N, C-alpha and C positions, 0 to 999 in steps of 0.2 A: 657441158658444164651448166648451161642455162637450165636444163631439165633437173639436174641434181640440186642446184641452188633453190629452184622453185619447190622441189620436193621437201627440202629441209625447212623452208620458210614458215609454214603453218605451225610445225611442232616447236620451232624455236620461239615463235611469237607466243604460243600457248604457255610454254615454260616461263617465259619472261613475264607475261601478264599475271601469272598465278604465283610467282615467287618474288616479284619486286617488293620494295618496302611497303608501298600502299597498294597491295595486290587487289586485283579485281575479283569479285566473287565468281564462282563457277557459272552462275546463272547469266553473267555478262560475258565472261572470257570465252566460254565454249561456243555460244552462238556467233560471236565476233570471229573466232578462228575458223568456224565452219564456213562463214562467208568468204574469208580469205582462201580457204582450201577450195571452195567452189570456183572462185575466179581463177585459181591456179590450174585446176583440171580443165576448165573451159577454155581459157586463153592460152596458157603455156603448153599444156599437154594436148590441147586441141581435141578433146573428146566429143563424141556426138552429143548434141544438145538434149535429145530425148533420153538418151542413156543416163546423162548426168542428172536430169530432173527426175527420172525414175528412181535413181539411187537416193536422191534426197527424200522422196516420198517413202521409199523403203526404210531409210534410216529413221524417219519420224515414226513409222509404224513399229520398227524394231525397238524403239525406245520404250514402248509400252511393256516390254518384258521386265527391265529393271524397275520401271515406275510401279508396276503392280506388285513386284516383290517387296519393294520398300514400303508401299502402302500397306501391304499385308503384315509386314513386321511391325510397323507402327500400330496398326489395328490390334494385333495380338497382345503387345505389351501394354497398350492402354487398357485392354480388357483385363489383363492381369492386375494392373494398378487399381482400377476402380472396383474390381471384385475382392481385392485384399490378398490375392495370391502372392504378390511380390513381397508384401510385408512378412508373410509366413516363411517364404523362401529365404529372405534376408535373415530372419531369426535363426533358421535352421543352419545356414552356412556359418553364421557367427558361432553357433553351438558346436559345429564340427571343428572350426578353428577361427579365431579372431585375428590370426596373423595375416596381414595383407598379402604377403607373398603366396601363402597357401591358397587364399581366395582367388588371386590372379591366375595361379597355375590350374586350379580346378575349373574355372569358368573360361578364361581367355585362351588357355592352352588345350587341356584335355577335352573339355566339352566341345569347343570349337573344332577340334580335330575330328571328333565323331560326326558332328554336323556336316563338315566338309566332305567326309567320306560318303555320307548319305545323299547330299543335295548339290553342293557347289552353288553356282549362281550368285556368289557373294553373300549368301545368307548367314554364314557363321558369325562374321563380325557384326552384322545387323542384329543378330539375336543375342550375342554375348555382351556387347557394349552396354545395353540398357540394364542388364543384370548387375554389371560392375558399378554403374552409376547408382543403382538402388542400394548398393552396399556402402556407398559413400565416396567412391572414387571420383575425382574430377572428370567431367564429361570429355574434355579435349584430350586429356592424357589417356583415358580409357579407349577413345577412338583410335589413337595412334597405336597403342599396344595391341588392340584386337586386329587392326589391319596388318601389322607386322607379323603377328603369329598366325594369321590366315595365309600362310605361304607354304610351309613344309608339307602339309597334307594335300595341297592342291594338285600335285603331280598325279595322285590317284583319286582326285575328287569326283563326286557324282558317280560313284561305283566304277571308277577307273576310266571314265570317258576320255580324258586327255591322252591316255596311252592307247587303248584299243581302237578308239575312233579317231583321235587327233593324229595318230601316225598311220592311218589307213591309206593315205596317199603314197606312202613309201612301201615298196614291195619287200616285206620282211616275213621270213618264215617264223613259226612259233618259237623256235629256239632263240632266234635273234631278238624277237619281241621281249621274251623273258630276260634276255641279257640286258636290253635297254632298261627294262623295268627295275632289275636288281641294281644296276649301276646308278640309276636315278635315285633309288631309295638309299643307297650307300652314301652318295654325295650329300643328299638332304640330311641324313642321319649325322654325318660328320659336322655339317653346318649348324644343325639344330641347337646345340648348347649355346653357341655364340649368338644366334638369332634370338633365342629366348631371353638371354641375359640382356641383350641390347633393348629388346621390347620392354622388359621390366624396368630398365633404367629410366625410361621415359615417364614411368608412373610413380615409383617410390619417391618419397620425400628425401630420404637419406640413403645415399648409395651404399653405406656400410651395411644396410639391411640385406643387400645382395650377397655379400660375403658371409654375413652371419647365418644366412639360410641357404648357402650354396649347396650343401648336401641334399636338401629337399629339392631344390631346383633341378639338379642333375638327375636325381632318382625319378622325379616326375617326368622329365624330358625322356629319359630312357624307357619309362613305362609305356610310352607311346611308340617311340622309334624302334625299339628292339623287335616287338611283334610286327611292326610295319615293315622292317627290313626282312625278317624271316618270311613273311607272307608274300613279299614281292618276288620271291624265287619260285613260288608255286601258283600265284594268281595275280592278275592285274586289276581285278575288280574290288578286292577287299582289304588291301593293306591299310588304307586310311580309315575305313569303316570299322573293321574289327580291331585294328591297332588303337583307334580312338576309344573304343568301348573298353578294351582291356586297360588302357592307360587311365581312363576316367575312374574305373573301379579302384585301381592300385593307388592313384593319387588321393582319392578320398580316404583310403585306409592309411596311407602315409600321413595325411593331415590329421586324421582323427587321433592317431597315436603320437603325433608330434615328431615323427622320424625325420631327422635332418633339419628340423626347425629350431630356431633359437627359443629357448624356454624363457618366458617372461612372467613376472608377477602381474596378474591381471585382476581387476576387481571382480568379486563374486557377484554374479547376476542372480537376482531372486526369481526371475521368470522361469516357469516350468519348461521342461523339454517338450519338443514337438512330438505328438503321438504319431505312430506309423501311418494311421489312416488319414490324419490331417495332412501329413507330409505328402502322402499319395495324392490327395485331392489338390493341394496347393501346387504340386509339381506337375499336375496333369497337363497344363499348357506346354511344358517342355517335353515330357516323355510322350505325350500324345502327338506332338509335332514330329519328334524323331520316329515314332512308330509309323505314322502315315508316310513319312518320307521313305523309310526303309521298304514298306509294303508296296509303294508305287515305283521304286527304283530297281528292285531285284527282278530281272526278267523271268526267272523260274516261277515266280508267284503268279504271273499272268496279268496283273493290273497295269503294268507299264505299257504293254502292247495295247491293252484295251483303251487306255487314256490317250494313246497316240494314233488312233485310227485316222487315216487321211482320206479315205474314200468319201467323196462328197455326198452328203445326204440332201443338201440344198445348194443350188448353184444359180448365180445371177450374173448376167452379162452387163457390165458397166460401161460398155463401149470403149472409148479411147483409154479410160482409166484402167481397164483390165477385166479379168474374170474373177469374181469373188465367189468363194464356196465355204460352206460350213459342214463339217463331218458330224457323224453321230456322237463322237467324243468331244465335240465343240473345239475342233482344230480349225482355226480360221485361216484361210488362204486367199491371197490376191496374186494372180499370175499374169504374166505378159503386161506388166505396167507400162503404159504409154507405148504399147506395141513393141516392147523390148524384151529380152530374155530375163529381165529383173523380176524377182518375185519376193513375196513375204509370206511367212507362216508363223502362227502363234498357237501353241497348245494350251488352251485356256485352263484345262484341268490338270495338266502335267507340270507346267511352270509353277514353282512354289508361291502361290498367291491365294487363290480361292481354296485350293487344297495345298498345304494344310492350314495356313494362317487364318483365313476367314472361318473355316469350319470349326477349328479348335477354339478360336476366340469367342464365337457365338456360344459354343458348348460350355465354355468356362463361365460366361455370364449366366447361363441357364442353371449350371450346377451350383454356383455360389448364390444364385438368386439375389444378386445385388449389382448395382451399376446400370446405367442407362445406355442402351445400344445406340440411340440417336446421338447422344453426347460423344460416344466413342467415334462414330462415323464423322461427326462434325470436326472433332479434333484431328482425325486422320486427314480429312480433306483440306483443312487449313494448313496442315504441316507439309502438304505435297505441292504447294503452289510454286515455290522456287525450284525444288528438285525437278519438277516437270519440265521447266524451261531449260535447265542445265542439261538434263539427260537427252532432250530433243536435240540440243546443240551438239552434245557429245557424239551421238550416234550418226548424225549427218556428217560431222567432222570425220568420223571413222570411215564411213562409206566413201567419202570423197578421197581420203588418203589411200584406200584400198581398191579404188576403181581402176580397172585395167589389167588385173591379173598379174602376169609376169612383167608388165610395163607400168605397174602402179607406182605411186610415190613411195609407199612403204617398201616395196621390193627394191626400188632404186636406192633407198637409204641402206637397206640390208646388204645389197651387193657392194655398195661403196665401203661400208664398214668392213666387209670381208676382204676387200681389195687392199685397204690401207693397213690391215692387221697382218696380211701376208702369212708367213709360216707360223705366226703366233696365234692362229685362229683357235687352236686347241684351248687357249686360255680365254679368248673373248667370245666363244660360241654362246655361253649363257646369256650374254647381253642382247643378242638378237632375239632370243626367246622372250626376254623381258620386254623388249620393244614391242613385240607382238601383243603381249598382254596389256601393256600400257595403252595401246591403241584400241584394242578390241574388247578388253575387259574379260577375256576368256582364255584360259590356258589351252583349251581344246582348239579354239580358232587360231591361236598363235602357232600351235603345232601343225594344224592343217595348212597354214599360210607359209611357214618357214621350214618345215621338215624337208621339203624337196630341195630348197636352196642349201640347207645344211648337208644333205646327201651329196649334192653336186660339189660343194666345197671340199667335203671329206674325200671324195674321189680324186679331185684335182690335186690335193695336197698329200694324198696317200695317208690319210688319217683313219683311225679305227672308226667304222661307221656307227657301231653301237654306242661307243663312247660319245661321239659328237651328237647323236640323237638324244642320248641321256642328258647331255649338257643343254640341249634345246629344251627338253622337258623340264629340267630343273629351272632354267631361265624363265620359262613360261610361268612356273609357279612363283618364283621370287618377284616377278613383275606384277603379281597380283596386288602387292602392298602399295604400289604406286598408281594403280589403275584408277583413272578419274571416276569411272562409274562407281567403283566400290567406295571411294572417298566421299563422293556425293551421297551415296546410300547411307553410310554410317553417320555423316554429319547431319543428314535429314532426320534419321531416327532419333538422334540425340538433340535435335533442334539447335545445332551449332550454326551461328550466322557468320558467313564470310570467312570461314576458317579453312577452306579447302587448300589454299596455297600454303598456309602455315603447316598443315598436316603433310602435304606433299614434300616440302623441304626437309622434313624429318624422316619420313619413311624412305626417301630416296638414299639417305645416308646409310641406312641399314641394308637396303638393296645392294648398294655398291660393296659393302662388307661381305654380304652373302655371295655376290658374284665373284669376288676375289677368292673366297674359299672354294667355291665351285670350280673356278678356273684352275686353281692349283690342283684340286682333286682330278680334274680332267687330264691335266698333264701327267699325273702319276698313273692314271688308269690307261692312257693311250698306248 
């Protein structure tokens, strides 16, 4: 009982600090909870000192992945702002439809769906939210909406990594894997309309707008989820990527012709329509980013393997600190940290930061021939001060909670939740997946961490394995909206101060709704 209570302590403290009336900002709450988690694993769990300290250093190094992604997203959108591209895109979207529901569905739903299919890493919300703000949506509401909607496509995000890699620790034949993928997509597709409406409800000023435009909302939602569901039966790599692309095209067509949208008398604008060439130029930061992400994510193209070469080109012995190496593809590695098995690796050119954000941002400034690169760099660096501290604390906290494998604090919590739910696990399985994403910030890591536990529970309770693993995958996706890393990322890109707790309290409501729908679907499918 002592171990179990100690396992729960850091997470309960974190939730309390970030959700109480005068909540602490993430830059204070996360480092504080990381210290508490450190004391728990060191004193209560009695972990080896060098192993604990190696995990702390590993966590601080791992934090540079989200830090560089956020910095890259801020850099790209500041380049768009100073170059004038955002103004042109804003004008074009208003020309397609000035209806706020249409704009939200185009940017926060369909476009984010496509980005998630190509990249993952929390980039969709970080890209979509600034576009919404440029259209006049309140930053805080835009952040909440984008975080909630970056959930349905996550099951097959980053070209299907949460499925084909995340479930690789479970021995599944191709037929079983396809069954898991299809059930996951089916559950997500059923939940999607409810999740979308809930997300929009946080943004629109008058709730009646939802019902007045319900036809468009449902059609736009189905534009992504129908191809997503169909593709899940034949491939685990492309449901979100191709589903998002089809959905974006169909949503733009629906918006352009006002299908399902409430017709309103709008003032006639005297401004001229955007020419195709000007639109192509202004949208370059977006389509250029998507293009580079796709080219570097699809294995058959060959760039993915090239950017992830791990064979050391240069190697340095840092003594007690470990062995540091750099590959020809700029994959940085630090192995045997403090003479322990703990290691760290960062693919500098593969993680979406330098490529595509920095490359496309600089190219945008060059193409438009306006805006100062040094001013953009200065703005980016000033915006990253608090997120850097918050994310360092977050990743150390995660490493402390996951230290010990099957005996870790996270695993103890997962096993306890399974024990108290008993034969009702078929309903509660998604929440374990969500817990993994909340901690790690990754659906893939959640699946890697908990798929084995889910398999064991399914066997003990004689539940259908593919259904339980589908619930795990869905839960890992729905937990994305409450993940601290993603919340900090979006808040940082939008320059929101001390709003992480406010955002978390609202996204968690939708996550619970999502989980209830997923749980009921799981009971039906079992």
